[in-house]
C-alpha positions in Angstrom: 22.6 -9.9 13.2 21.9 -8.1 16.4 24.0 -6.2 19.0 25.8 -8.7 21.3 23.8 -7.6 24.3 20.5 -8.8 22.6 21.7 -12.3 22.1 20.2 -13.7 25.3 16.9 -12.1 24.6 16.8 -13.3 21.1 17.7 -16.9 22.0 15.0 -16.9 24.7 12.4 -15.8 22.1 13.3 -18.4 19.4 11.8 -21.9 19.8 14.6 -24.3 20.7 17.0 -21.3 20.5 20.7 -22.0 21.3 23.6 -19.8 22.0 26.8 -21.0 20.3 30.2 -19.6 21.1 31.5 -17.1 18.5 34.0 -18.4 16.0 37.5 -17.2 16.8 38.8 -14.2 15.0 35.9 -14.3 12.6 34.2 -10.9 13.1 31.0 -10.5 11.1 32.2 -13.1 8.6 32.0 -16.2 10.9 29.3 -17.9 8.8 31.5 -17.6 5.8 34.9 -18.2 7.3 33.7 -21.2 9.2 31.0 -22.3 6.8 31.5 -26.0 7.3 31.0 -25.8 11.0 28.1 -23.3 10.7 26.2 -25.3 8.0 26.5 -28.6 9.9 25.2 -27.0 13.1 22.4 -25.1 11.3 21.2 -28.1 9.4 21.2 -30.2 12.6 19.1 -27.5 14.3 16.7 -27.2 11.4 16.3 -30.9 11.0 15.7 -31.6 14.6 12.1 -32.5 15.4 10.9 -30.9 18.6 8.2 -33.7 19.0 10.6 -36.6 18.3 
């Protein structure tokens, strides 16, 4: 996790980086409270082939 103001810089530095809206009322536990949505999006991102 990074400070919120660093998210634009971080996304720009990551290949195929994406900014996704924060999960509502989740705080630091968003990946746990919204694990179904997070895992689905993370797997889709990781499985995407940049050369496909």
